[in-house]
N, C-alpha and C positions, 0 to 999 in steps of 0.2 A: 404506497410505501416509498419512502425517500431513497435516494441513491445511496446515501450513507448506510441506511438500514439494510438495503439489499447487499451492499459490500460486506457488511458484518455477517449477515445470515449466510452468504455464499461461502465465506471462510469457515464459519462454524460447521457447514455441511461438507467441508473438505474439497470444494470445487475451486481449486487454486487458480486455474487458468481464467475462469470467469471472474474471480476475485481480483486478479490483476487488471483485467479490462475495466471493471467498475472503479477500482481505486485510481487507475490512471485517469479516468474521466473526472473523478473528484479533484485530483491534483491539477488537471487542466483547468477546471473551474476556479480553483483556489490553490496556487502554487505554494502557499504557506500553511496548508492543511497538514499539520504534523501527524495527526492520527491516521490520515489516509496514507501518508508516506510510510509510516511505521507498518501499517497493514500491507502495503505494497511490498516493502522490503521483506517482511515475513513470508509472504506468498512466493516471492522470488527464491528465498532460501529453501523453502519446502520443495520446490520443483527443481532445485539444483542450479539455479542461475545466480551464482554468487557474485559475479561482476555487477549485475543489475541491482542486486540486494545491497551491495556495498555503496553504490552510487546513491541509492535512495536513503540509506542510513546516514551517509555523509551529509546529505541535504538537511536531515533532521538535526544532526550535531551542529551544523553551521548555524541553524536557526535557534537552537536551544541546547547549549553545551551540557546542561544538567540532565 
């Protein structure tokens, strides 16, 4: 199973802390991975880390304003 698939499945299962770790690894591998950044931001929002979520979302907006 790919890291991306693991990240998606982990979020679908509601394991947000693990999802954060997996998506951070994906972003480390490819800093321009908009999907991983969006998943990372969502996971941060769900667990109440709004500052980290805002940072991740801002990276997405800077890469793709639409």
